[in-house]
C-alpha positions in Angstrom: 109.1 41.7 39.6 110.7 45.0 40.0 112.7 45.7 43.1 115.2 48.2 44.6 118.4 46.2 45.0 121.7 47.1 46.7 124.7 45.1 45.6 127.5 47.2 47.2 127.8 49.8 49.9 128.6 53.4 49.0 125.4 55.4 49.6 122.0 55.7 47.9 123.6 56.1 44.4 124.4 52.4 44.6 120.7 51.4 44.6 119.5 49.9 41.3 116.0 49.1 40.0 116.1 45.5 38.7 113.9 42.6 37.6 114.2 39.8 40.1 112.3 36.5 40.6 108.8 37.0 42.0 108.7 35.1 45.3 106.3 32.3 45.8 104.5 31.8 49.2 105.5 28.7 51.2 103.4 26.8 53.7 101.9 29.2 56.2 102.8 32.2 54.1 100.9 34.8 52.1 102.1 36.9 49.1 101.3 40.6 49.2 101.3 42.7 46.0 102.7 45.8 47.5 101.1 49.1 46.6 103.4 51.3 48.6 106.4 51.2 50.9 108.2 53.7 53.1 111.7 54.5 54.2 113.3 54.5 57.6 116.7 55.8 58.5 117.8 52.1 58.8 117.5 51.9 55.0 119.7 54.9 54.5 122.4 53.4 56.8 122.3 50.1 55.0 123.2 51.9 51.7 126.3 53.3 53.5 127.3 49.9 54.9 126.8 51.3 58.4 124.2 48.8 59.7 125.1 45.7 61.8 125.2 42.3 60.0 125.2 43.8 56.5 124.4 41.1 53.9 124.5 42.0 50.2 122.9 41.9 47.7 119.7 42.9 49.5 116.2 44.3 48.9 115.7 46.6 51.9 112.5 48.2 53.3 110.5 47.4 56.4 107.3 49.3 55.8 104.7 48.1 53.3 101.0 47.9 52.5 99.2 46.0 49.7 96.8 43.3 48.6 97.1 39.6 49.3 97.3 37.9 45.9 98.4 34.4 46.7 98.5 31.9 49.6 100.9 29.1 50.4 100.1 25.4 50.8 97.3 24.9 53.3 96.3 28.5 53.3 92.9 30.0 53.0 92.1 31.3 49.5 89.5 33.6 51.1 92.4 35.8 52.1 93.1 36.7 48.5 92.1 40.3 47.8 92.4 41.4 51.5 94.0 44.8 51.9 96.7 44.6 54.5 99.6 46.3 56.3 102.7 44.2 56.9 104.3 43.8 60.4 107.8 45.1 59.9 109.9 42.4 61.5 110.2 38.6 61.9 110.3 36.2 64.8 109.7 38.5 67.8 109.4 35.4 70.1 107.3 34.4 73.0 108.1 37.1 75.5 106.2 40.4 75.3 108.9 42.2 77.4 111.7 41.6 74.9 112.4 40.1 71.5 113.9 36.7 71.1 117.2 35.5 69.6 115.8 35.1 66.1 114.3 38.5 65.9 115.2 40.7 62.9 113.8 43.7 61.2 112.3 43.1 57.7 114.5 43.9 54.8 118.2 42.7 54.9 118.8 39.8 55.3 115.2 38.9 54.5 113.7 40.4 51.4 112.2 43.8 52.2 109.3 45.9 50.9 111.1 47.9 48.2 109.6 45.5 45.6 106.4 44.7 43.9 105.7 41.6 45.9 106.7 40.1 49.3 105.9 36.8 51.0 105.3 36.9 54.8 103.9 34.6 57.4 100.1 34.7 57.5 100.3 36.0 61.1 102.3 39.0 60.0 99.6 40.9 58.1 96.9 43.1 59.6 93.9 44.7 58.0 94.6 48.1 56.5 92.8 50.9 58.3 90.0 51.8 55.8 90.5 55.6 56.1 94.1 55.4 54.9 95.5 55.7 51.4 98.1 53.2 50.3 100.8 55.7 50.9 99.6 56.5 54.3 99.2 52.9 55.3 102.7 52.1 54.2 104.0 55.0 56.3 102.8 53.4 59.6 104.6 50.2 60.4 108.1 50.6 61.8 107.9 54.2 63.0 104.4 53.8 64.3 105.2 50.6 66.1 108.4 52.0 67.7 106.5 55.0 68.9 103.6 53.0 70.2 105.8 50.7 72.3 107.8 53.6 73.7 104.8 55.7 74.6 102.1 53.2 75.5 103.7 49.8 76.3 106.7 51.2 78.1 105.8 54.7 79.3 102.2 53.8 80.1 101.0 57.2 79.0 97.7 58.5 80.6 95.3 61.3 79.7 96.4 64.6 81.2 100.0 63.7 81.6 102.7 65.9 80.2 104.9 64.4 77.5 108.1 65.7 75.9 109.0 64.3 72.5 112.5 65.2 71.4 113.7 65.6 67.8 110.3 66.6 66.3 110.1 65.9 62.6 111.3 62.3 62.5 108.9 59.5 61.6 108.9 58.1 65.1 108.6 61.4 66.9 105.7 62.5 64.6 103.8 59.4 65.5 104.6 59.9 69.2 103.1 63.3 69.0 99.9 62.0 67.3 99.5 59.1 69.6 100.1 61.1 72.8 97.6 63.8 71.6 95.1 61.1 70.7 95.4 59.6 74.2 94.8 62.9 75.8 98.3 63.9 76.9 99.7 67.5 76.9 102.6 67.4 74.4 105.8 69.5 74.1 108.7 69.0 71.7 112.3 69.9 71.0 113.9 70.4 67.6 116.9 72.1 66.1 114.5 73.6 63.5 112.0 76.4 64.3 110.1 75.3 61.2 109.6 71.8 62.7 108.6 73.2 66.0 105.9 75.3 64.2 104.7 72.2 62.4 104.4 70.4 65.6 102.4 73.2 67.1 100.1 73.1 64.1 99.5 69.4 65.0 98.3 70.4 68.5 101.5 70.5 70.5 101.4 73.1 73.3 105.0 74.4 72.8 108.5 73.6 71.7 112.1 74.6 72.4 115.1 74.7 70.1 117.7 72.3 71.6 120.5 74.5 70.2 119.6 77.1 72.8 122.0 77.0 75.7 119.3 76.8 78.4 116.8 74.7 76.5 116.1 72.3 79.3 115.5 75.3 81.7 113.1 76.7 79.1 111.3 73.4 79.0 110.9 73.2 82.7 109.5 76.8 82.9 107.1 76.2 80.0 105.7 72.9 81.3 106.3 72.7 85.0 107.9 69.3 84.4 107.2 66.2 82.4 105.7 62.9 83.3 107.2 61.2 80.2 110.1 61.9 77.9 110.4 60.1 74.6 113.9 60.4 73.3 116.1 59.2 70.5 119.2 61.3 71.0 121.0 60.7 74.3 124.3 62.5 74.3 125.7 65.1 76.7 122.3 66.7 77.6 120.8 63.6 79.2 121.2 64.6 82.8 119.8 68.1 82.1 116.9 66.4 80.3 116.3 64.1 83.2 116.0 67.1 85.4 112.9 68.2 83.6 111.0 65.0 84.7 108.5 65.1 87.6 108.9 62.7 90.4 108.1 59.1 89.2 108.7 60.3 85.7 109.7 58.0 82.8 112.5 58.5 80.4 112.0 56.1 77.4 114.6 56.0 74.7 114.8 54.1 71.4 118.1 55.5 70.0 121.3 57.4 70.7 122.1 59.5 67.7 124.2 61.8 69.9 126.0 58.9 71.5 126.8 58.4 75.2 127.1 61.2 77.7 130.7 61.8 79.1 129.3 62.3 82.6 127.6 59.5 84.5 124.0 59.6 85.7 123.2 61.4 88.9 122.2 58.3 90.7 121.0 59.6 94.1 118.8 62.2 92.4 117.2 59.5 90.2 116.4 57.0 92.9 115.2 59.4 95.4 112.8 60.8 92.8 111.7 57.3 91.6 112.7 58.1 88.0 112.4 55.2 85.5 114.8 54.9 82.6 113.6 52.5 80.0 115.3 51.4 76.8 113.0 50.2 74.0 113.0 49.2 70.3 110.2 48.4 67.9 107.5 46.1 69.3 105.8 42.8 69.1 102.9 41.7 66.8 100.6 42.3 69.9 101.9 45.9 70.1 101.4 46.2 66.3 97.8 45.0 66.5 97.0 47.5 69.3 98.6 50.3 67.4 96.8 49.5 64.1 93.5 49.4 65.9 94.2 52.8 67.6 95.1 54.3 64.2 91.9 52.9 62.8 89.6 53.8 65.7 91.0 57.4 66.0 91.4 58.1 62.2 95.1 58.9 62.7 96.6 60.1 59.4 100.4 59.7 59.2 102.4 62.8 58.2 104.0 62.2 54.8 106.8 64.5 53.7 107.0 63.3 50.1 106.0 60.5 47.8 108.3 59.1 45.1 107.8 56.4 42.5 109.8 53.2 43.1 112.1 54.2 40.2 113.0 57.3 42.2 114.4 55.3 45.2 117.8 57.0 45.0 116.3 60.5 45.3 114.1 59.3 48.1 117.0 57.9 50.1 119.1 61.0 49.4 116.4 63.2 51.0 117.2 61.5 54.3 120.8 62.7 54.2 120.3 66.0 56.0 117.4 65.2 58.3 115.3 67.8 56.7 112.0 65.9 56.4 109.0 66.0 58.6 107.2 62.7 58.8 107.7 59.8 56.4 109.2 59.4 52.9 107.1 57.0 50.8 107.7 54.9 47.6 104.6 54.2 45.5 104.4 51.3 43.2 102.8 52.5 39.9 
């Protein structure tokens, strides 16, 4: 089969399209003939050698959708031909509140989705929402799951609540906007790009503020009257000012720290007197994934796709991620 293989770190230019052995499903596994896959920033960092536990060579990719074409020993042949989306991780574990010690994201060290075929546990495939194209279905898994767990499982969003999604334009933030709107929340965004703010408004967001503005958190407070939930991936120096935009009993849920740690500590008294909750999160469990896929299907959610490339154009697809210019997901299509 064809696959996108990384043998050495050094950036997207080091990726190669190669013929590798087609995997065979073992007991309890299914093989999926992948029709499309999608990129996450994790995949870009892997090419640079800037991801923990780097193991080379590797076939990266966590997002994929396709058709079951083989089953392992003891499996049900009736599954062959089923259109599925692949859960983007392995071995979450038994606790819904956290992943276990064997948890790992799909793609490095396990074979990922940047290939024509992948073998996965039978429990790790879910029916493709019928309204989605292959490219759209492949765009959902990791970003959609991370967003769902942050917004629904952790933040417990309710209809009518005010939600701030930072860094509008990323895959996760775009899903957070769509899910929050679909659940009846009032949504606001931040971005360093006026174009991305305008795109968010076109999706139904009430308003947005450029985080490069000196008083951007003050603007947010005046526009919204305060937020019940903040979904953030940046952290950094502005975190205390951002927390000040929360209403009493508000929730700040974060799944990244692209701006690093703040040099000043948290204003503890202000937080506990106002019953503020700060919650870290990552991507979610298979249970979260099933709920998210059902919501996408029931509400006809269509992922925002920035651009679709052929698998042979994997280098160009990864390079597009270098300057954070995209809105939504970048997809690889298997011809």
